[in-house]
C-alpha positions in Angstrom: -89.5 25.3 -86.3 -92.4 27.4 -87.3 -92.8 30.8 -86.2 -95.0 34.0 -86.8 -92.8 36.1 -87.9 -92.2 39.6 -89.8 -89.9 39.0 -92.7 -89.5 42.3 -94.0 -87.8 43.5 -97.3 -85.7 46.7 -97.6 -86.2 47.4 -101.1 -88.0 50.8 -101.0 -85.8 53.0 -99.3 -88.5 56.1 -99.9 -92.0 53.6 -98.2 -92.6 51.2 -95.6 -90.9 48.0 -96.7 -93.3 45.5 -97.5 -93.9 43.1 -94.7 -95.8 39.7 -94.5 -95.9 36.4 -92.0 -94.2 33.7 -92.9 -92.2 30.6 -91.9 -88.7 30.7 -90.6 -88.2 26.8 -91.7 -85.9 27.1 -94.5 -86.4 23.9 -95.5 -89.9 24.3 -96.2 -90.1 28.1 -97.2 -87.0 28.8 -98.9 -88.3 30.8 -101.5 -89.8 33.2 -99.1 -86.4 34.5 -98.5 -84.9 34.7 -101.5 -83.9 38.5 -101.4 -85.6 40.9 -104.0 -82.0 43.0 -104.0 -78.5 41.1 -103.7 -77.2 40.1 -100.1 -73.4 38.9 -99.3 -72.6 36.3 -100.1 -72.7 33.3 -97.2 -69.1 33.8 -96.4 -68.8 38.0 -96.4 -72.4 38.2 -94.4 -73.0 39.1 -91.0 -75.8 38.6 -89.2 -77.5 40.6 -85.8 -79.6 39.5 -83.0 -82.0 41.4 -80.7 -83.3 41.0 -77.8 -85.6 43.7 -76.7 -86.6 43.6 -73.0 -88.8 45.4 -70.4 -85.7 46.4 -68.6 -82.4 46.4 -71.0 -82.0 45.4 -74.3 -78.6 43.6 -76.2 -78.0 43.6 -80.0 -75.4 41.4 -81.1 -73.9 41.1 -84.1 -71.8 37.9 -85.2 -70.1 36.9 -88.7 -71.3 34.0 -91.1 -69.4 31.4 -88.5 -70.9 32.4 -85.7 -68.1 34.9 -83.8 -69.8 37.9 -82.3 -68.2 41.0 -84.1 -70.0 43.3 -81.6 -72.5 44.6 -78.8 -74.6 47.2 -78.0 -76.4 47.8 -74.7 -79.6 49.9 -74.2 -83.1 50.1 -72.3 -86.4 49.0 -72.3 -87.5 48.4 -75.7 -91.0 46.8 -75.3 -93.5 49.9 -76.4 -96.2 49.0 -73.5 -94.0 50.2 -71.0 -91.3 52.8 -72.6 -93.6 54.0 -75.4 -93.0 54.1 -79.2 -90.9 56.7 -79.3 -88.5 55.8 -76.4 -88.1 52.2 -77.7 -87.1 53.3 -81.3 -84.8 55.5 -79.6 -83.1 52.3 -77.5 -83.7 50.4 -80.2 -81.8 52.7 -82.5 -78.7 52.9 -79.7 -78.5 49.6 -79.3 -77.8 48.6 -82.9 -75.5 52.0 -83.3 -73.3 50.3 -80.6 -73.2 47.2 -81.9 -72.2 48.3 -85.1 -69.5 50.6 -84.1 -67.9 47.7 -82.1 -67.9 45.3 -84.9 -66.7 47.7 -87.0 -68.6 46.3 -89.9 -70.6 48.4 -93.0 -73.9 48.3 -93.0 -74.7 46.3 -96.3 -73.0 43.3 -94.5 -76.2 42.8 -92.5 -77.5 40.4 -94.2 -80.5 39.2 -91.9 -81.2 39.8 -88.6 -83.9 38.3 -86.1 -85.7 40.6 -83.1 -86.8 39.3 -79.8 -89.1 42.0 -78.7 -91.2 41.9 -75.3 -94.6 43.0 -75.6 -94.8 41.4 -79.4 -97.8 38.6 -78.4 -100.7 39.8 -81.2 -100.9 40.9 -84.7 -101.5 44.7 -83.3 -98.2 44.6 -80.9 -95.9 42.9 -83.9 -97.6 46.0 -86.0 -96.2 48.3 -83.5 -92.9 47.1 -83.1 -91.8 46.8 -86.6 -92.7 50.3 -87.1 -90.5 51.7 -84.8 -87.8 48.7 -85.6 -87.9 49.0 -89.0 -86.3 52.8 -89.4 -83.5 51.7 -88.0 -83.1 47.9 -89.3 -79.8 47.6 -91.4 -80.3 43.9 -92.6 -81.4 43.2 -96.4 -84.2 40.6 -94.5 -85.5 40.9 -90.7 -87.8 38.4 -88.4 -89.4 39.8 -85.7 -90.3 37.5 -82.8 -91.6 37.6 -79.1 -88.9 37.4 -76.8 -89.6 34.5 -75.1 -89.3 32.5 -78.7 -85.6 33.8 -78.5 -85.0 32.1 -75.1 -86.5 28.9 -76.6 -83.9 29.0 -79.6 -81.0 29.7 -77.0 -81.8 27.1 -74.6 -82.3 24.5 -77.0 -80.3 22.8 -80.5 -83.3 23.6 -83.1 -85.8 25.9 -81.4 -88.2 22.5 -80.9 -89.9 22.7 -77.0 -91.3 25.0 -74.5 -89.9 28.3 -73.2 -90.9 29.6 -69.9 -90.2 32.9 -69.1 -90.4 35.0 -65.6 -88.9 38.8 -65.2 -89.9 42.0 -65.7 -92.7 39.9 -67.4 -93.8 36.4 -67.7 -94.8 34.4 -70.9 -95.0 30.7 -72.4 -94.0 29.5 -76.0 -93.8 26.2 -77.8 -93.2 24.6 -80.7 -92.8 21.0 -82.3 -90.8 19.7 -84.6 -93.4 20.2 -87.6 -94.0 24.0 -86.7 -97.2 24.2 -84.7 -96.8 26.9 -81.9 -98.3 27.4 -78.8 -98.9 30.3 -76.6 -99.9 30.4 -73.0 -100.5 33.7 -71.2 -98.0 36.9 -71.9 -100.9 39.2 -71.9 -100.3 40.7 -68.5 -102.2 41.4 -65.0 -105.9 41.5 -66.7 -105.7 37.9 -68.1 -104.0 36.2 -65.0 -100.5 36.0 -66.3 -98.6 34.3 -63.0 -95.0 34.7 -62.1 -93.8 38.5 -63.2 -91.8 40.1 -60.6 -94.6 42.6 -60.6 -97.3 39.8 -60.0 -95.3 37.9 -57.1 -95.4 41.6 -55.3 -99.0 42.4 -56.0 -99.4 38.8 -54.5 -97.6 39.3 -51.9 -99.1 42.8 -51.0 -102.3 41.6 -50.8 -101.5 38.6 -48.3 -100.1 41.1 -46.1 -103.0 43.4 -46.3 -105.1 40.4 -45.4 -102.8 39.9 -42.6 -103.6 43.1 -41.0 -107.3 42.8 -40.8 -107.5 39.1 -40.0 -108.8 37.9 -43.2 -105.7 35.5 -43.4 -102.3 35.0 -41.6 -100.3 37.3 -39.9 -96.8 37.8 -42.3 -93.4 39.0 -42.1 -94.4 40.2 -45.6 -96.3 43.7 -44.1 -93.4 44.7 -42.2 -90.9 44.0 -44.7 -92.7 45.2 -48.1 -93.8 48.4 -46.1 -90.5 49.4 -45.2 -88.9 48.6 -49.0 -91.5 50.8 -50.3 -90.5 53.7 -47.4 -93.9 53.1 -46.1 -95.0 53.3 -42.6 -97.5 50.0 -43.2 -98.0 48.4 -45.9 -101.6 49.6 -46.5 -100.1 53.4 -46.6 -99.1 51.8 -50.7 -102.4 53.7 -51.7 -100.5 57.2 -51.0 -98.7 56.2 -54.0 -101.2 55.3 -56.6 -104.1 57.5 -55.8 -103.2 61.1 -54.2 -101.8 64.0 -55.9 -98.4 62.8 -55.5 -99.0 59.9 -58.3 -95.4 57.9 -58.3 -95.8 54.1 -58.4 -93.4 52.2 -57.8 -91.3 49.2 -59.4 -93.5 46.4 -58.0 -91.1 44.1 -59.7 -87.4 45.1 -58.3 -89.1 43.7 -55.0 -89.6 40.0 -55.6 -86.5 38.8 -53.6 -88.2 40.4 -50.6 -90.9 37.8 -51.1 -88.3 34.7 -52.0 -86.1 35.8 -49.0 -89.1 36.1 -46.7 -90.4 32.7 -47.6 -86.8 31.2 -47.7 -86.6 32.5 -43.4 -89.5 30.5 -43.0 -92.6 32.5 -43.3 -95.5 30.3 -44.2 -97.7 33.1 -45.9 -94.8 34.0 -48.6 -93.9 30.1 -48.9 -97.6 28.9 -49.8 -97.9 32.0 -52.4 -94.7 31.3 -54.4 -95.9 27.2 -53.9 -99.1 28.7 -55.7 -97.6 30.7 -57.9 -94.5 28.3 -59.0 -98.2 25.8 -59.8 -99.6 28.1 -61.8 -96.6 28.6 -63.9 -96.2 24.4 -64.4 -100.1 24.4 -65.8 -98.9 26.9 -68.3 -96.1 25.0 -70.1 -98.0 21.9 -69.6 -100.6 23.3 -71.3 -98.3 24.2 -74.4 -97.2 20.5 -74.1 -100.9 19.1 -74.8 -101.3 21.2 -77.9 -97.6 20.4 -78.8 -96.1 16.9 -77.9 -97.3 13.7 -76.8 -97.2 12.3 -73.4 -94.3 10.5 -73.5 -92.1 12.8 -75.3 -88.8 13.9 -74.6 -89.6 17.4 -74.5 -87.5 20.2 -73.6 -88.4 23.0 -71.6 -86.2 26.2 -71.0 -86.8 28.3 -68.1 -85.7 32.0 -68.0 -86.0 35.5 -66.9 -84.2 36.6 -64.0 -87.0 35.1 -61.3 -86.4 31.5 -62.9 -82.5 31.5 -63.2 -81.5 33.9 -60.2 -84.3 33.7 -57.2 -83.3 32.1 -54.3 -84.8 29.7 -52.8 -85.4 28.5 -56.2 -89.5 27.7 -55.4 -90.8 28.0 -58.8 -87.9 26.0 -60.4 -89.1 23.2 -58.1 -93.2 23.3 -58.4 -92.6 23.4 -62.1 -90.4 21.0 -62.6 -93.3 18.7 -60.0 -96.2 19.8 -61.9 -94.8 19.5 -65.4 -93.0 15.4 -64.9 -96.3 14.9 -63.1 -97.8 15.0 -67.1 -94.9 14.6 -69.2 -92.3 12.6 -67.1 -90.2 12.5 -69.8 -89.8 16.1 -69.9 -86.2 17.7 -70.3 -86.3 20.6 -67.9 -83.4 23.2 -67.8 -82.6 26.4 -66.7 -81.2 29.1 -69.6 -77.4 28.8 -69.6 -76.9 31.8 -72.3 -78.0 35.0 -72.6 -81.4 35.4 -74.9 -79.7 37.6 -77.3 -78.0 34.5 -78.4 -81.3 32.9 -79.4 -82.1 35.7 -81.8 -78.3 35.5 -83.6 -79.3 31.4 -83.8 -82.6 32.4 -85.5 -80.3 35.0 -87.6 -77.8 32.3 -88.7 -80.9 29.7 -89.2 -82.3 32.0 -92.0 -78.4 32.9 -93.4 -77.3 28.9 -93.4 -80.8 26.6 -93.2 -79.7 26.2 -89.8 -77.1 27.3 -87.4 -75.3 24.5 -86.4 -74.3 23.0 -83.4 -70.6 25.1 -84.3 -71.9 28.0 -84.8 -73.6 28.3 -82.0 -70.9 27.3 -79.7 -68.6 29.9 -81.6 -71.2 32.4 -80.6 -71.6 31.2 -77.3 -67.9 31.6 -76.7 -67.1 34.6 -78.6 -69.9 36.3 -76.3 -68.4 35.3 -73.1 -65.5 38.1 -73.9 -68.1 40.9 -74.2 -69.0 42.4 -70.8 -72.3 43.1 -71.0 -74.2 43.5 -67.8 
């Protein structure tokens, strides 16, 4: 598996650590991972995995065998939403909690893998690295997009395609020879579909069209207005353009749209079907760049909307759309926390490959920590 990632050496305490892009395949690039300073042996070393999200962030520390020793929880670490300073503070808080709970000295943290929401372009990786580096306790670190750690969490080896829909949406894939494909993930201006905010924004447009006769009437108008505390949905303008500017968290209202579809509203159902088809197009685009038509591609579906939304319209439309082009595709919803994918990546760095036994131990022991 090949991902564009930061590999960072902490050999100079007084200056910014040297960084470079490299492969995470130790079989091909083992030299790149040889530390400039002595790291703990594989028997005494620990690893750190970090899932930095747009709503919450989780840090987990594991021993060399994969057993989870400590977990830390904090808020948004996406600098595009929280700002650089606030995101860095949340990184510090989650790592500090995990270290305190694990009761291991920082000198034993050999490798760390960070999955960061908002890390899509080179400039994004630069920005994220700037506020993670001051708090990183590991001798070597890897930085990837948070969709990448979801893919690693849901596959034996990180090969396949991950499609994420939650606070934001993204699609990333890797094939067995290390090629990467990324589709979307840059927000509303580039046509991303499937995030909670995208679903509700499009539902508001449909509701407004129904009110003035451009489209069919829909229960979305009344339900979304009520959820927003408005007399009618067109009053949403006052939340954005008047002196008391207070934009709402639209993504939190996605369940209203799904419930309307479940209750039989044809506008809500048509809207969600359309978005589901767009998500399928994203996955198909990634698959075409990485795999042959009859390859048994693993497709991992993650994020709160794909994992929890009822009815599972998106999952059904994605499955239909992907299998029309890749009939052997294996489509599953992510069954573990994405932070475990970061732990698996850190174990990959430590051992060459995390291995099924260590991954199973990490999954089993993580369950004993009450993380919500």
